[in-house]
C-alpha positions in Angstrom: 13.5 152.4 170.3 11.3 154.1 172.8 11.6 157.7 173.3 11.2 158.2 177.0 13.6 157.1 179.8 14.2 157.5 183.5 17.7 158.6 182.7 19.8 159.5 179.6 23.5 159.5 179.7 25.2 161.6 177.3 28.7 160.1 176.8 29.1 156.5 177.3 32.8 156.4 178.0 34.3 155.0 181.2 32.2 156.9 183.7 29.0 157.1 181.6 29.1 153.3 181.0 29.7 152.6 184.8 26.8 154.9 185.7 24.6 153.1 183.1 25.3 149.8 184.6 24.6 150.8 188.2 21.4 152.6 187.4 20.1 149.7 185.1 21.1 147.3 187.9 18.7 149.3 190.2 15.9 148.9 187.5 16.1 152.3 186.0 15.3 152.7 182.4 18.5 153.9 180.9 19.6 155.1 177.5 23.4 155.7 176.9 24.4 157.9 173.9 27.8 158.1 172.4 29.2 159.6 169.4 31.6 156.8 168.9 31.4 153.0 169.7 33.0 152.4 173.1 35.6 151.2 173.8 37.2 153.4 171.2 40.4 155.5 170.7 38.8 158.9 170.6 38.6 159.7 174.2 40.9 159.9 177.3 40.6 156.3 178.6 41.3 154.2 175.6 44.1 151.7 175.3 45.1 148.6 177.1 46.1 149.6 180.6 45.7 152.1 183.4 47.2 152.6 186.8 45.2 151.7 190.0 46.6 152.9 193.3 44.9 153.4 196.7 47.6 155.6 198.5 47.3 158.9 196.5 49.3 161.9 196.1 46.3 163.8 194.5 44.8 164.5 197.8 43.3 162.6 200.7 39.7 163.1 199.4 40.5 160.5 196.7 41.7 157.7 198.9 38.2 156.5 200.2 36.9 156.6 196.6 39.9 154.6 195.4 39.3 152.0 198.2 35.6 151.7 197.2 36.4 151.4 193.6 38.7 148.6 194.4 35.8 146.7 196.0 33.6 147.5 192.9 36.3 146.5 190.4 36.5 143.1 192.1 32.7 142.7 192.0 32.7 143.6 188.3 35.4 141.1 187.5 33.5 138.4 189.3 30.1 139.0 187.7 31.4 139.7 184.1 34.0 137.0 183.9 36.5 139.6 182.5 40.1 139.6 183.7 40.3 143.3 184.8 43.1 143.8 187.3 46.8 142.7 187.7 48.7 143.4 190.8 52.3 144.6 189.8 53.0 147.1 192.7 53.3 150.8 192.0 56.6 152.5 192.9 56.5 156.4 193.1 60.0 158.0 193.5 61.5 161.4 193.4 63.8 163.7 195.4 63.3 163.6 199.1 60.4 166.0 200.0 58.7 165.7 196.6 55.1 166.7 197.3 53.5 163.9 195.5 55.6 161.3 197.3 54.9 162.9 200.8 51.2 163.1 200.1 51.2 159.4 199.1 52.9 158.4 202.3 50.5 160.5 204.4 47.5 159.0 202.6 48.7 155.5 203.3 49.5 156.1 206.9 45.9 157.8 207.4 44.0 154.9 205.9 46.2 152.0 206.8 47.4 151.1 203.3 50.4 148.9 203.3 53.5 150.4 201.7 57.3 150.4 201.8 59.4 153.5 202.1 62.7 153.0 200.1 65.9 154.9 199.9 67.7 155.3 196.5 69.9 152.4 197.5 66.9 150.2 198.2 65.4 151.1 194.8 68.5 150.3 192.8 69.2 147.0 194.7 65.7 145.8 194.2 65.4 147.0 190.6 68.7 147.3 189.0 67.1 148.9 185.9 66.3 152.0 187.9 69.0 154.4 188.5 67.7 156.5 191.4 70.2 159.4 192.3 71.5 160.0 195.7 68.9 162.0 197.6 65.9 160.4 196.0 63.4 158.1 197.7 60.5 156.0 196.9 57.2 154.6 198.1 56.1 151.2 197.0 52.4 150.2 197.3 52.6 146.4 196.6 48.8 145.9 196.3 48.4 148.4 193.5 48.8 147.5 189.9 47.0 148.0 186.6 43.6 147.7 185.0 42.9 146.4 181.6 41.1 149.5 180.5 39.4 148.4 177.3 38.2 145.2 179.0 36.9 147.2 181.8 34.7 149.4 179.4 33.6 146.2 177.6 32.7 144.6 181.0 30.6 147.7 182.0 28.9 147.7 178.6 28.0 144.2 178.6 26.6 144.2 182.2 24.7 147.4 181.6 23.0 145.9 178.5 22.3 142.7 180.3 20.7 144.8 183.1 18.3 146.4 180.6 20.1 149.6 179.6 19.9 150.7 175.9 22.7 152.1 173.8 23.1 154.3 170.9 26.6 154.4 169.3 27.9 156.5 166.6 25.3 159.1 167.6 26.3 162.7 168.3 24.2 164.7 170.6 23.3 168.1 168.9 21.6 169.7 171.8 20.4 169.3 175.3 17.3 171.1 176.4 17.1 171.4 180.2 13.6 172.9 180.2 12.2 170.0 178.2 14.5 167.4 179.6 15.2 166.3 175.9 18.4 165.2 174.2 18.5 165.9 170.5 20.5 163.7 168.0 20.3 163.3 164.1 18.5 160.0 164.5 15.7 161.2 167.0 14.9 163.0 170.2 14.8 161.5 173.7 13.4 162.6 176.9 14.2 161.6 180.5 13.5 162.6 184.1 17.1 163.1 184.6 20.1 163.4 182.4 23.8 162.9 183.1 26.3 164.7 180.9 29.8 163.0 180.8 31.1 163.9 177.5 34.9 163.6 178.4 36.9 165.9 176.1 33.6 167.4 174.6 32.4 168.4 178.1 33.4 172.0 177.9 31.3 172.4 174.7 28.4 170.7 176.2 28.6 172.5 179.6 28.9 175.9 177.8 25.8 175.1 175.8 24.1 174.5 179.2 24.9 178.0 180.4 28.0 177.0 182.4 31.3 179.0 182.2 33.6 176.2 183.2 37.3 175.9 182.3 37.9 172.3 180.8 40.9 172.3 178.5 41.7 169.2 176.6 45.4 168.6 176.1 47.3 166.1 173.6 49.4 163.5 175.5 51.3 160.5 174.2 52.0 156.9 175.3 55.3 155.6 174.0 56.7 152.0 174.0 60.5 151.5 173.9 62.7 148.4 173.4 63.8 147.3 176.8 66.1 144.7 178.6 63.5 142.1 179.4 65.7 140.7 182.1 65.3 143.9 184.0 61.9 145.3 183.1 59.6 142.4 182.4 56.3 142.3 184.3 57.1 138.7 185.1 60.6 139.7 186.7 58.6 141.3 188.5 59.0 145.0 187.6 56.5 147.5 189.0 54.6 150.3 187.4 56.4 153.6 188.2 55.6 157.2 188.8 58.2 159.9 189.1 57.7 163.4 190.7 60.5 165.4 189.4 61.4 169.1 189.7 60.7 169.4 185.9 57.7 167.3 185.5 55.7 164.2 186.4 56.3 160.9 184.4 54.9 157.4 184.5 55.6 154.0 183.0 54.7 150.3 182.8 56.8 147.2 182.8 57.3 145.4 179.6 54.3 143.2 178.8 54.3 140.4 176.3 57.7 141.5 174.9 56.1 144.9 173.7 58.7 147.1 175.5 58.3 149.6 178.4 55.6 152.0 178.2 56.1 155.6 179.3 54.6 159.1 179.2 54.5 162.5 180.7 51.6 163.2 183.1 51.5 166.9 183.6 52.2 168.7 180.2 50.7 168.7 176.6 49.6 171.2 174.0 45.9 172.4 174.1 43.8 171.0 171.5 40.4 170.8 170.0 39.3 167.2 170.5 37.3 167.2 167.2 40.2 168.3 165.1 43.3 167.1 167.2 46.1 165.6 165.1 46.3 161.9 166.4 49.3 161.0 164.3 52.0 160.0 166.7 55.3 162.0 165.8 53.4 165.2 164.8 55.1 166.9 167.6 58.8 166.6 168.4 57.9 166.1 172.0 55.8 162.9 171.3 58.8 160.8 171.7 61.3 163.1 173.1 59.9 163.8 176.7 59.3 160.2 177.7 62.6 159.1 176.0 64.6 161.7 177.9 63.0 160.6 181.2 63.8 157.0 180.5 67.4 157.9 179.5 67.9 159.7 182.8 66.4 157.0 185.3 65.9 153.8 183.4 68.5 154.0 180.6 68.2 150.3 179.6 64.5 150.8 178.9 65.2 153.6 176.5 65.8 151.5 173.5 64.4 151.8 169.9 60.9 153.2 169.5 58.5 150.3 169.4 55.1 152.1 169.1 53.5 155.4 170.1 50.0 156.7 170.4 48.3 160.1 170.9 45.3 160.6 173.3 43.6 163.3 175.1 43.7 164.4 178.7 40.8 166.7 179.8 41.4 168.2 183.3 40.1 171.0 185.3 42.5 173.9 186.4 42.9 172.4 189.9 43.0 168.8 188.6 40.0 167.8 190.8 36.9 166.2 189.2 33.5 167.6 188.5 30.7 165.6 190.1 27.7 167.7 190.7 24.2 168.9 189.7 23.7 171.8 187.4 23.2 174.8 189.7 20.0 175.9 187.8 18.7 172.6 186.5 19.1 170.0 189.3 17.7 167.2 187.1 21.0 167.6 185.0 24.1 165.8 186.5 27.6 166.8 185.4 30.6 164.5 185.4 34.0 165.4 184.0 37.6 166.4 184.4 38.7 162.7 185.0 41.7 162.6 182.7 45.2 161.8 184.2 44.1 159.8 187.3 40.5 159.3 186.9 40.1 155.9 185.2 40.5 153.9 188.5 37.5 155.8 190.0 34.9 154.7 187.3 33.1 152.3 189.4 32.7 154.6 192.3 31.9 157.5 190.1 29.1 155.4 188.5 27.9 154.5 191.9 27.9 158.2 193.0 25.8 159.3 189.9 23.4 156.4 190.5 23.0 157.3 194.1 22.4 161.0 193.3 19.7 160.1 190.8 17.8 157.3 192.7 18.4 158.5 196.3 18.8 162.2 195.8 22.2 162.1 197.7 25.3 160.0 197.9 27.2 158.2 200.7 30.4 159.6 199.3 32.0 163.0 200.0 31.9 165.0 196.7 32.2 168.5 198.1 35.6 168.9 196.5 34.0 168.2 193.1 31.5 171.2 193.0 30.8 172.8 189.7 30.7 176.1 191.4 34.2 176.2 193.0 36.3 179.3 192.1 39.1 177.5 190.4 36.7 176.4 187.6 35.7 179.8 186.4 37.2 181.2 183.3 
């Protein structure tokens, strides 16, 4: 393998692989390096499915990015031949006035995204499996749905390699030298004009080694599948993906697919962990099953059957839950991308596009001001 490249991408997960594809597509000599072999189960975006919405409660800055990602996902599906998206609708519900629901509705109104506003009676009549209490309301985005996440990473990988990118797997990065623009690995050292650092849960360590005092704390999260009444919760019923903004937490879930049960998890809480030593055994913590089960027992009781399966994964978020997409303040040839856990997967194509534009054009057509590495909320 040659040693010199236009761009080296440290971390070939979802965002890194997307950036690799768009850069190689524009004739850049790209090397992707990953300590595992993506798609794998060691990061934040492994597994079979992820939610894609366009009317967003996370903030209005994200909606234009989600809409652009929708276009890019459709293009990737067409050129790769992979089946990447399934429309299920996404129902967000909670007490009237819940901040996430109100922001979702405001985002939909501002950007002309079709949605239905539902009372608790509407919700229960349409989906008898949901017991929405009096005083609750919902917002249904019918054109939203789910991405087949592992297939998405495979599609980006195949298309990047077809476009000429090179990939090193099972290769940890031991050091990055900004001054020499060199990436060091046990198998050799590689140089490039520009470097993207997108190490997921390992970003805090990588950023700190680059002289950045940034708070990026990985947490341990679980996805749990429960036996459910197929007549009520099957994806073919149809039953939507759901997100609940409750006074005691944020929860999400997927309809039953292929008789595997309803998938559910907690979005906003989890113990802090070291990604290299985290116990990935499901059931290691009492909360692994308890939190999503208790949520289902309250609101979807006929989906809270026997445990079918459970898996532990990692969320890596910033303190304000906004992404990091920026240049290193002292070394502008280093680009930084992180903090995508929780709601980031759906943005992978547009993040890849942004990074490719920053490298090739020196600027991006998208607004990334909220994602500055130097914002106050990131400082330890």
